[in-house]
C-alpha positions as CSV (number, residue, x, y, z in Angstrom):
1,M,-0.2,-0.1,0.1
2,I,3.3,1.9,0.3
3,E,3.7,2.0,-3.2
4,M,0.3,3.2,-4.2
5,A,0.4,5.7,-1.6
6,I,4.1,7.3,-3.3
7,L,2.8,6.9,-6.7
8,G,-0.5,9.1,-5.8
9,L,1.7,11.8,-4.3
10,L,4.4,11.7,-7.4
11,K,0.8,12.1,-9.2
12,D,0.6,15.1,-7.7
13,R,4.7,16.6,-8.3
14,A,7.9,14.9,-8.6
15,M,9.8,15.0,-5.2
16,H,12.9,13.8,-3.1
17,G,12.7,12.0,-0.5
18,Y,12.4,14.2,2.8
19,E,9.4,15.4,0.7
20,L,7.8,12.4,0.3
21,K,8.0,11.0,4.2
22,K,6.6,13.9,5.4
23,E,3.8,14.5,2.4
24,L,3.1,10.3,3.6
25,T,2.9,11.5,7.5
26,A,1.1,14.4,6.7
27,Q,-1.4,13.6,4.6
28,L,-1.7,9.7,5.1
29,G,-0.4,9.4,9.0
30,Q,-2.9,7.9,10.7
31,F,-3.4,5.4,8.8
32,W,0.7,4.2,9.2
33,Q,4.0,5.9,10.0
34,A,6.3,5.9,6.9
35,S,9.7,5.4,8.1
36,Y,12.7,6.1,5.7
37,G,13.5,2.4,5.9
38,S,10.0,1.4,4.3
39,L,10.0,4.5,1.9
40,Y,13.9,3.8,0.4
41,P,13.3,0.1,-0.3
42,S,9.8,0.8,-1.8
43,V,10.9,3.3,-4.2
44,R,14.5,1.6,-5.4
45,R,11.6,-0.9,-5.7
46,L,9.3,1.4,-7.8
47,E,12.3,2.6,-10.1
48,R,13.6,-0.9,-10.8
49,N,10.2,-1.8,-12.2
50,G,9.7,1.8,-14.3
51,M,6.8,3.7,-12.4
52,V,9.2,6.2,-10.8
53,E,12.2,7.7,-12.5
54,R,14.8,9.9,-11.4
55,Y,15.5,13.3,-12.3
56,Y,17.7,16.1,-11.7
57,P,16.7,19.7,-12.6
58,K,18.8,22.4,-14.2
59,E,18.5,24.6,-11.4
60,E,20.1,22.2,-8.8
61,V,23.3,22.5,-9.5
62,A,24.9,22.8,-6.2
63,R,24.1,19.6,-4.3
64,R,21.8,17.3,-6.0
65,K,18.5,15.6,-4.6
66,N,17.0,12.5,-6.1
67,I,13.7,13.8,-7.0
68,Y,11.4,11.4,-8.1
69,R,8.0,11.6,-10.1
70,I,5.9,9.3,-11.3
71,T,6.1,7.6,-15.0
72,P,3.9,6.5,-17.2
73,A,3.8,2.9,-16.3
74,G,3.3,3.6,-12.6
75,E,0.1,5.9,-13.3
76,E,-0.8,2.8,-15.6
77,L,0.2,0.7,-11.9
78,F,-2.0,3.5,-10.2
79,T,-4.8,3.4,-11.5
80,K,-5.0,0.2,-11.8
81,T,-4.5,-0.3,-8.0
82,L,-6.7,2.7,-6.4
83,C,-9.6,1.5,-8.9
84,E,-9.4,-2.5,-8.5
85,R,-12.4,-4.4,-7.1
86,T,-10.7,-6.1,-4.3
87,P,-12.3,-5.9,-0.8
88,V,-12.5,-3.1,1.2
89,V,-12.0,-4.1,5.1
90,D,-8.6,-2.6,5.3
91,D,-9.4,0.9,7.1
92,A,-5.3,1.8,5.4
93,R,-5.9,0.3,3.1
94,F,-9.2,1.7,2.7
95,G,-8.0,5.5,4.1
96,V,-5.5,5.0,1.2
97,R,-7.5,5.3,-1.6
98,F,-9.9,7.8,-0.2
99,A,-7.1,9.7,-0.1
100,F,-7.0,10.0,-3.6
101,F,-10.7,9.4,-4.7
102,R,-9.8,12.9,-7.2
103,Y,-8.3,10.1,-9.4
104,M,-11.3,8.3,-9.7
105,N,-14.7,8.8,-11.4
106,A,-18.0,9.4,-9.3
107,S,-19.1,5.8,-10.2
108,E,-16.2,4.0,-9.1
109,R,-16.4,6.1,-5.6
110,V,-19.8,5.4,-5.1
111,D,-19.4,1.5,-5.6
112,L,-15.9,1.8,-3.5
113,L,-18.0,3.1,-0.7
114,E,-20.9,1.2,-1.0
115,R,-18.7,-1.6,-0.9
116,R,-17.6,-0.1,2.0
117,R,-20.3,0.7,4.0
118,A,-21.6,-2.9,3.2
119,Y,-18.8,-4.8,5.2
120,L,-18.9,-1.9,8.2
121,T,-22.4,-2.9,8.3
122,E,-21.9,-6.7,8.3
123,M,-19.7,-5.4,11.2
124,V,-21.6,-3.5,13.1
125,A,-23.8,-6.7,13.2
126,D,-21.4,-9.2,14.4
127,L,-20.4,-6.7,17.1
128,K,-23.7,-6.6,18.1
129,E,-24.3,-11.1,18.3
130,K,-20.7,-10.7,20.4
131,L,-21.9,-8.1,22.3
132,R,-25.3,-10.5,23.3
133,S,-22.8,-13.4,23.7
134,Y,-20.1,-12.1,26.0
135,K,-22.3,-10.2,28.2
136,E,-22.1,-12.4,31.1
137,K,-18.8,-13.4,29.9
138,I,-16.2,-10.0,30.0
139,D,-16.4,-7.1,32.4
140,D,-18.1,-3.8,31.9
141,Y,-14.6,-1.7,30.8
142,T,-14.3,-4.7,28.0
143,Y,-17.6,-4.4,27.2
144,R,-18.2,-0.4,26.9
145,L,-15.0,-0.6,24.1
146,M,-16.8,-2.8,22.5
147,E,-20.1,-0.7,22.3
148,H,-17.4,2.2,21.4
149,R,-16.6,0.0,18.9
150,V,-19.7,-0.5,17.5
151,D,-21.2,3.1,18.3
152,T,-17.5,4.7,15.8
153,T,-18.3,2.1,12.9
154,R,-22.2,3.4,12.8
155,A,-21.2,6.4,13.1
156,D,-18.8,5.7,10.0
157,I,-21.2,4.3,7.9
158,E,-23.3,8.0,8.2
159,W,-20.6,9.4,6.6
160,I,-20.1,6.7,4.1
161,D,-23.9,7.4,4.0
162,H,-23.1,11.3,3.2
163,L,-20.4,10.5,0.7
164,I,-22.7,8.2,-1.7
165,A,-25.5,10.8,-1.4
166,E,-23.0,13.3,-2.5
167,E,-21.4,11.5,-5.1
168,K,-25.2,10.6,-6.5
169,L,-25.8,14.2,-6.8
170,N,-23.0,14.9,-8.2
171,L,-23.5,11.9,-10.9
172,S,-27.1,13.1,-11.6
173,T,-26.1,16.5,-12.4
174,N,-23.2,15.8,-14.5
175,L,-25.7,13.3,-16.2
176,K,-28.0,16.1,-16.9
177,G,-24.7,18.0,-18.3
178,K,-24.5,20.4,-15.8
179,P,-21.2,21.3,-14.0
180,A,-21.2,19.2,-10.7
181,S,-20.8,21.4,-7.4
């Protein structure tokens, strides 16, 4: 998933390693902490596979930094990975994909959101069943923690419902030939 995040950031603009790490942390830090020990091997792997390339701007004469930019093959891989119909059960994987929603069309976004909603709805049902069966077997604090998970998952579902409604509105507005807001 770090490779997809790197490609997505480089799709926005070329960066050197320090900038990549800074942007990964700023934009996606809630999903994982990228270390230089994971970043640079991933960048090198992407470079070896022709997904990114190093370049040196002419104005950078004094100290040359390795600046990376995405290649057409990297663009293709990024789009393919972003739009894959993979399960949306992993919070980090979903979060990274959501961070780059701007690169998906509205119907792809709706599809991903609806699949995420279905997963979360199933999770709430499972958690509620566990709460019923565990009530007598666990202490009050563990029970409250499980209740909290149900509540936060329900809040996530409400958020996704709102996003789906917005995307569907944008879709219907675009289909009528009017610009989306």
